[in-house]
C-alpha positions in Angstrom: -1.2 4.7 -20.6 -4.7 5.5 -19.5 -6.1 5.2 -23.0 -4.3 2.0 -23.5 -6.1 0.4 -20.6 -9.5 1.8 -21.7 -9.0 0.1 -25.1 -7.8 -3.1 -23.3 -11.1 -3.3 -21.4 -13.1 -2.8 -24.6 -11.1 -5.4 -26.4 -11.4 -7.9 -23.6 -15.2 -7.4 -23.2 -15.8 -7.6 -27.0 -13.2 -9.8 -28.6 -11.0 -11.0 -25.8 -10.5 -14.5 -24.3 -14.0 -15.2 -23.1 -13.8 -19.0 -23.1 -14.6 -20.7 -19.8 -11.5 -21.8 -17.9 -10.9 -25.5 -18.4 -10.7 -26.5 -14.8 -12.3 -29.3 -12.9 -13.5 -28.5 -9.4 -12.4 -31.9 -8.0 -8.9 -31.7 -9.7 -8.0 -28.2 -8.6 -9.8 -27.8 -5.3 -10.0 -31.2 -3.7 -6.9 -33.0 -5.1 -4.5 -30.1 -5.0 -5.4 -28.5 -1.7 -4.8 -31.0 1.2 -3.9 -29.2 4.4 -4.3 -25.7 2.9 -7.1 -23.2 3.5 -9.1 -22.9 0.3 -11.1 -19.7 -0.4 -12.9 -18.7 -3.6 -13.8 -15.3 -5.0 -17.4 -15.4 -6.4 -20.6 -13.6 -6.7 -24.2 -14.8 -6.7 -23.9 -16.0 -10.3 -21.9 -19.0 -9.1 -24.7 -20.8 -7.3 -27.4 -23.1 -8.5 -30.7 -23.9 -6.8 -30.6 -26.1 -4.8 -27.1 -25.0 -3.8 -24.3 -27.4 -4.9 -22.1 -29.3 -2.4 -18.5 -27.8 -2.3 -16.2 -30.3 -0.6 -12.9 -28.9 0.5 -13.8 -25.2 0.7 -12.8 -23.2 3.8 -14.8 -20.2 2.7 -16.5 -18.2 0.0 -16.1 -14.4 -0.6 -19.1 -12.8 -2.2 -17.2 -10.0 -4.0 -18.9 -6.8 -5.2 -16.4 -5.1 -7.5 -16.1 -1.9 -9.6 -19.1 0.1 -8.3 -19.9 -1.1 -4.7 -23.6 -0.1 -4.8 -25.0 -2.8 -2.5 -22.5 -2.4 0.3 -22.4 1.4 0.5 -26.2 2.0 0.0 -27.5 -0.9 2.1 -30.2 0.4 4.5 -31.9 -2.7 5.7 -33.1 -6.2 4.8 -35.9 -6.2 2.1 -36.6 -9.8 1.1 -37.6 -9.2 -2.5 -35.2 -6.5 -3.4 -32.5 -7.3 -6.0 -29.0 -7.3 -4.3 -27.4 -6.8 -7.8 -24.5 -9.2 -6.8 -24.1 -11.4 -9.9 -22.0 -9.3 -12.3 -19.5 -12.1 -13.1 -21.2 -15.4 -12.7 -23.2 -17.2 -15.5 -26.2 -18.1 -13.3 -29.2 -16.0 -12.1 -30.7 -18.4 -9.6 -29.9 -16.1 -6.6 -30.7 -12.4 -6.9 -32.7 -11.1 -3.9 -31.9 -10.3 -0.3 -33.8 -13.4 0.6 -31.7 -15.5 -1.8 -28.5 -14.1 -0.3 -29.6 -14.8 3.2 -30.6 -18.4 2.4 -27.4 -19.0 0.5 -25.3 -17.9 3.5 -27.3 -20.1 5.8 -27.0 -23.1 3.5 -23.2 -22.7 3.2 -22.9 -22.3 6.9 -24.8 -25.5 7.4 -22.1 -27.3 5.4 -19.2 -25.8 7.4 -18.3 -23.1 4.8 -17.6 -19.6 5.9 -19.0 -16.6 3.9 -17.3 -13.3 3.7 -18.6 -10.1 2.0 -16.1 -8.2 -0.1 -16.1 -5.0 -2.2 -13.7 -2.9 -4.1 -12.8 0.7 -3.2 -13.7 1.9 -6.7 -16.0 4.5 -8.3 -14.9 4.0 -11.8 -12.9 6.2 -14.1 -14.0 9.8 -14.9 -15.4 8.7 -18.2 -17.7 6.3 -16.4 -19.2 9.0 -14.1 -22.5 8.8 -16.0 -23.2 5.4 -14.5 -22.4 6.2 -10.9 -24.9 4.6 -8.5 -27.2 7.0 -6.5 -25.1 6.7 -3.3 -22.2 8.3 -5.0 -24.4 11.1 -6.4 -25.6 11.8 -2.9 -22.0 12.0 -1.6 -20.1 14.5 -3.9 -17.4 14.7 -1.3 -16.4 11.2 -2.3 -13.6 11.8 -4.8 -11.1 9.6 -6.7 -7.4 9.4 -5.9 -6.0 11.5 -8.8 -5.3 9.4 -11.9 -7.1 6.3 -10.6 -10.6 4.9 -10.2 -10.1 4.4 -6.4 -12.1 6.2 -3.8 -10.0 8.4 -1.7 -9.7 6.5 1.6 -9.6 9.6 3.9 -12.9 11.0 2.7 -15.3 12.4 5.3 -19.0 11.9 4.7 -21.0 15.1 5.2 -24.5 13.6 5.4 -23.5 10.9 8.0 -20.9 13.1 9.8 -18.3 10.3 10.0 -15.2 9.2 8.2 -15.4 6.9 5.2 -13.6 4.2 7.3 -16.2 4.5 10.1 -19.0 4.3 7.6 -17.6 1.1 6.2 -17.5 -0.4 9.6 -21.0 0.8 10.3 -22.3 -0.7 7.0 -20.6 -4.0 7.7 -22.2 -4.3 11.1 -25.6 -4.0 9.5 -24.9 -6.6 6.9 -23.4 -9.0 9.4 -26.4 -8.7 11.6 -28.9 -9.2 8.7 -27.1 -11.9 6.7 -24.7 -13.5 9.2 -21.5 -12.9 7.3 -18.2 -14.2 8.8 -16.1 -11.2 7.8 -15.3 -8.4 5.4 -12.9 -8.4 2.5 -11.4 -5.1 1.5 -10.7 -5.4 -2.3 -8.8 -3.5 -4.8 -8.0 0.1 -3.8 -7.7 -0.6 -0.1 -4.0 -1.3 0.2 -1.9 1.7 -0.3 -1.9 4.2 -3.2 -1.6 2.4 -6.6 -2.9 2.2 -10.1 -2.7 -0.7 -12.5 -2.4 1.9 -15.3 1.1 2.7 -14.1 2.6 0.5 -11.3 5.4 3.0 -10.8 3.1 5.8 -9.8 2.6 6.7 -6.1 6.0 5.3 -5.0 6.4 8.4 -2.9 3.6 7.6 -0.4 5.7 5.9 2.3 4.7 8.6 4.8 1.0 7.6 4.4 1.4 4.2 6.1 0.0 5.7 9.3 -3.1 6.8 7.5 -3.7 3.3 6.2 -3.1 1.9 9.7 -5.7 4.1 11.1 -8.2 3.2 8.4 -7.7 -0.5 9.0 -7.9 0.0 12.8 -11.2 1.7 12.5 -12.7 -0.9 10.1 -11.3 -3.9 12.0 -12.7 -2.7 15.3 -16.2 -2.8 13.8 -15.6 -6.2 12.1 -14.2 -7.8 15.1 -17.0 -6.5 17.2 -19.3 -8.8 15.3 -16.9 -11.7 15.7 -15.9 -11.4 12.1 -12.6 -11.6 10.2 -10.9 -8.8 8.2 -9.4 -9.7 4.8 -7.6 -7.4 2.3 -5.8 -7.6 -1.0 -2.2 -6.6 -1.0 -0.7 -3.8 -3.1 -0.4 -5.0 -6.7 1.7 -8.1 -5.9 4.7 -6.0 -4.9 7.4 -7.1 -2.6 7.0 -6.0 1.0 9.6 -3.3 0.6 8.0 -1.9 -2.6 4.5 -2.0 -1.1 5.8 0.2 1.8 6.7 2.9 -0.7 3.0 3.0 -1.7 1.9 3.3 1.9 1.0 -0.3 2.5 3.1 -1.7 5.4 1.7 -5.1 6.1 3.1 -5.4 9.6 1.4 -2.2 10.5 -1.9 -3.4 8.9 -1.5 -6.7 10.9 -1.1 -4.6 14.1 -4.3 -2.7 13.1 -6.3 -5.9 13.0 -5.9 -7.5 9.6 -6.6 -11.2 9.8 -5.9 -12.3 6.2 -3.7 -10.7 3.6 -4.3 -11.9 0.0 -1.2 -11.6 -2.2 -2.3 -10.8 -5.7 -0.4 -13.1 -8.1 -1.5 -12.8 -11.7 1.4 -13.9 -14.0 -1.1 -14.5 -16.7 -3.7 -11.8 -16.3 -1.1 -9.1 -15.5 2.2 -10.5 -16.8 0.7 -11.5 -20.2 -2.4 -9.4 -20.5 -3.0 -6.2 -18.5 0.7 -5.4 -17.6 2.6 -7.0 -20.4 4.6 -3.8 -20.8 6.0 -4.6 -17.3 5.9 -8.4 -17.8 9.3 -9.0 -16.2 8.0 -7.5 -13.0 4.7 -9.5 -13.0 5.7 -12.9 -14.2 5.6 -16.1 -12.1 9.3 -15.9 -11.0 8.9 -12.3 -9.7 5.6 -13.0 -8.0 7.2 -16.0 -6.2 10.1 -13.8 -5.0 7.7 -11.0 -3.9 5.5 -13.5 -2.1 8.5 -14.8 -0.1 9.2 -11.2 1.2 5.6 -10.7 2.3 5.7 -14.1 4.1 8.9 -13.1 5.9 7.5 -9.7 6.9 4.4 -11.3 8.5 6.4 -13.8 10.5 5.5 -13.4 14.2 2.2 -11.8 13.5 -1.3 -13.3 13.6 -2.1 -12.4 10.0 -2.6 -15.4 7.6 -1.3 -15.2 4.1 -3.3 -16.4 1.0 -2.4 -15.9 -2.7 -4.6 -15.6 -5.7 -5.0 -18.6 -8.0 -5.7 -17.5 -11.6 -8.9 -19.0 -13.2 -10.4 -16.2 -15.3 -12.6 -13.1 -15.4 -15.6 -12.8 -17.6 -15.8 -9.0 -17.1 -12.2 -8.3 -18.0 -12.1 -10.9 -20.7 -9.1 -13.0 -19.7 -8.9 -16.8 -19.0 -6.1 -18.7 -17.4 -4.3 -21.7 -18.9 -4.6 -24.8 -16.8 -0.9 -25.8 -17.0 0.3 -22.3 -16.0 -2.1 -22.1 -13.1 -0.8 -25.5 -11.8 2.7 -24.1 -12.0 1.6 -21.1 -10.0 0.2 -23.3 -7.2 3.3 -25.4 -7.1 5.5 -22.3 -6.9 3.5 -20.4 -4.3 2.1 -23.1 -1.9 5.3 -23.4 0.2 5.1 -19.7 1.2 1.4 -19.2 2.0 -1.3 -20.5 4.4 -3.8 -21.1 1.6 -5.2 -20.2 -1.7 -7.8 -17.7 -3.1 -9.3 -18.7 -6.4 -10.2 -15.8 -8.7 -12.8 -15.7 -10.2 -14.4 -19.0 -9.2 -17.9 -18.5 -10.7 -17.5 -20.8 -13.6 -15.7 -23.4 -11.5 -18.5 -23.4 -9.0 -21.4 -23.0 -11.3 -20.6 -26.3 -13.1 -20.2 -28.3 -9.9 -23.0 -30.9 -9.5 
């Protein structure tokens, strides 16, 4: 299974579906989103200079995925330093700390919130040669066995604090320097799981308290700045199945989670990455699972978003417009809003 996914990555990056998703910003964001919160997953490669106008957006998540070098190693604002936050987008107009700060200010001036996000990843073992220096300086940071995820309960020897406390500390610095509106905990922060085998780690129900403590620690720091805490769910599972992996969304809500983003990828997963399990990751199953998560969050303050499929230049998949519209039609009644992934091409073409 592991080798299958490695080859899938290589195929996607080399010969896979690299065509730009055929979506119009006005059609899919403005016309289809009345009354719904509309968030987009991007990086700096989505933005022109001067920055485009994005009508209808609630907020933007600047997501640093795979190797979270900028977030973990950030040690202060340096205007001309490269933030290295445009790994997905086609543009290179914004690169430096100064560019990032100016972008946030511009979007704020137009009423758009800006959240910083990163994945809890350090790559697979065969990628160890490319680990950023921060990881090299923290050998106590280890992977969850059989995954690329950083073990969430790590303790940092140099800083003498837990990994969770360090995340909160780093976010406070970034929020102060760049005026972010919140933190998004990406892949690997919601229970024990691996896309290489979705059935693995179904015996982790007793770790729910550990995840609650991690979220409580991080949310305390985020809320101290006036920010919001976002997180992906656990592989688009139903509420009951997510609990088996340690992700109890009611507990995470109690710990301070403001937004849960349900990962619905009937095309990217059901037809591409997880086609061997396609009956469990198709549109019908995602819709049923989303309903259980919505029901579980009733009576809490946590808002529920779901991912809208567009495409991923790095992974090599692109969504089909008709299927994405069906996804929106199916999921809208059971969520507070949408989270477009990845929206770099959609935004970069906006005039």
